[in-house]
C-alpha positions, 0 to 999 in steps of 0.5 A: 364467518359470513359469505361477505367475510369470504368474499374480503378474504378473497380480496386480500388474496389478490391484494398480496399476490398483487403485490407479490408480482410487483416485487418479483417484477421488480426483481426481473427488472434488475436482473442485469443491474450491477450489484443488485440483491434480490427481494423475497415476500413471505406472506401471513394470515390475518386474525381469525374470528372464533366460533362454536362448535360442538366440539368447542371453540373453532377458529375461521381465518379471514384472510391474507397479508405480507409478513415480511419482505426481505433482501436476499444478501446472497453472493451475485456473479462475478463479470471480468470487466476492462476498467481497472476501477470496477471493483467486486466484493467477495463476502461479506462487506458493503462499499462505502459512499457518501456525499463530497464534502465541500472545499473552500476557495482556498483549497482546503475542506469545509466542514462536512457537517451530517453528510449521508453515507451510504453502502453499496455492493454495486463497484463501479467507480470511476474518477471525476474531474475533480479526482474524486472517486465516484459512483454513478450517483456521484457519490465519493467512495470512502477509504484510508490513505496509505502510510507511504512514509511507514511503507517507505520505512518498512522497505528500507528495514525489510519488514513485511506486512499482510496489510499495507499501512495507514494514516489517519480517518477514513476520507474521500478518496481523492487523486488531486495530482495525477502525478508524482514529483521526483524523490531523493533516495533515502535507502540503497541496497547493494550485496555483493558476493566476494571472492575468497581467494583475493589477494590484497590491491592496495596496501599502507603500512600505517592504513592497512584498513583505509588503503584505497581512501588514502589513495583516491584523489578525485583531482585526478579527474581534472586530467582525465584520469581516474581518481583510483587506479584499476590495480587498486580495487578487487571489486567494484559496483555502480549504482544511479541514486536520484537527487531531490530534482529527479537527477540521476548519479552514479555511486560507485563502491569499491572493496578490497581485501585485507591482510591482517595478521593473526586473523584468528579465520577471520576475513577483512575487505574494505570498502569506500563509497564513492561518486563522481569528484566532479559532482561533489557538492559538500563544502566544510567551513575554513577561514574564508568562508567554506573549501568545496570539497570538490577542490580537495582529493577528497573530492567524490570520496563518500564513505569508507569502512570494513566488512568482517566475514567469518571462516565461512564467509559469512558476515559478521560485523561491518565499520562506516566512516563519513567526514566530520560535520566540522571536518577542516582541511589541511594545505587543501586536503583532508587527513583520516583524522576527520572522518568519523563512525557514520550515523545510524538510521532508524532502520539500522544501516549506516548513512553517508551524505552526498550534495550532487551538482549538475554537471554540463559543459564543464560547468557545476551547479550545486544542488538544491540541498544535500541529501542522507542516504541509507546503505545496507549491505545486509546487516543493521544494528539500531544501537549504532557503533560501539566501541566510542568515538574512534575515527578512521585515524585512530583506526589506522595503525599497522595490522593492530587495527582490526581489534580497533574498529568501531563496529557494531555489538554482536549480541544486537546486530540483525542480519538480513536474510539477503547480505555480503558474503566472501565464499564466492571464487568470482566477486558480482553483485547479487542484488542492489536496489534504491528508493529514489525516482525521477518525476511521473505522470499516473499511467495505470491504477489497479486493486489488489484483493486488500483493496489496496489502489495502487497506482503505476507511473511513467517513471516505473514507480508503483505507488500505494494511494488509499485503501478502499473501506468496508462496512459490516453490520449486525443484521443486514437485512435491516438496511433500507433501500435509498435506490441507485443501488444503495443501501442506508443504515437504520436502527434495525442494521445497526450502526456499521463496522467499517475495515478494509478488505480481506480482514476479519468477517469482511470479504476480498476485493476483485479488481476488473470485476463488478458483481452481478444481481443475485437474482435467478431467473428462473426462481423468479418464473416458477414464482411468477406462476404461483402468483397467477395462479394463487390470483386466480383463484383469490379471483375465483372466490370472489365470483363464487361469492357473487353467485351465492349472493345471487342464488341468495337474493332470488329465493324473495319472487 
């Protein structure tokens, strides 16, 4: 290796150390960049020259080059913020963003074509004026829309899941409207403790299980009287439900104990589900084209049934009856033979139908459509009632009617954790809920550890809207930096594996939090000193070789 080769070896040292200083400078420049991942440079020696020696072949190196530059993908720190849309990933994964899908004049999404997808750890997102959740570059965050119908069904069935159900494929996260329309009640839950020492208040020699129903007279409200006398029931509970216009209506459930001979240690209670008779907008077929239920004594009586308890006071079974779809009135009255076993919801609860009317100043306006409401008292059976299509009239024949109640099949009946009981010394309502609500405006957003974006609305409702999508790579070190805190996939990184936060290898998401740069100032300063000294040493190599060459030139004078 000659003197000139020595000089060029020094030059390679200057070049590589200069490049390393550039990398360190970039790391330091991004020490406060959200989600930034620092880089590390590794040197490698150049090809060596073989020379002959007395000991055999020896090698002398010819300099240095950049062997590799790897991203430092270690976890950055967490910074708490005041914005709920700031998100940080704890663990593996990248947020997915992409160019916005074009929207046509008809409001429908046009073909997305080959829109470029990007991946980032920077979760400083905001909604733009079109309702898209975007990063600072204007790229749209990707996720799944929550299957709100499934969420609603799960809640009504008491089903709990670790992850909120989603539907469809990954799409742009967009809130195209910042309000939710009114939702009619579809499910209501009423759990009570009934006083086991109560007596039978409403009695009937012919219809003991439906005494309250036979005493109910919705026409009494026209004269200012109650539809059911206070002496005809043991307990009542009232809750609000909503029609499809978001108007609230009171639904009252009355309970009364039933005296049964030869009960075999069981206890029986009858119940009726009612509304304000003036708000009852149901109609029945008749020769004049339709009879308004509100003009009959049955006005406001939506469902009737029985509750069966074992000797310990635990609910054992239930029956429920509603008006037949083709029920008719006789002489302005609706008899018990016009009632039939209630329909059963997909979750296994009896269903009653209501068509509420808005009443103001003595006049009534029909609701747009009838609504079906499933009633949960703590017991369910998706197979429905057994025992044939017995009507309420069939059952209500003397005390022998207990054996003829159309009830759930005990072999397939399921009991909820919370259920109505008959072992209390004082009747009380333990819990009630329903899933209807008025229209509401979006007032706030939050993100949970599973990446579920939830909206809070002015009507008090919370609604899961989207689940943030995360991507993972077989070789994340192979990702290519695209600027703007973004990465793109390469052949080296492999294709992304998408999934939901807090599943598999993917990390969790923290709201009101940003991941800070993972650049370590102390380490960078040390690297800067070493790089500076390396650069100086290589500079010295060049000046030393230059001096040696000058000596050679001066040999001839």
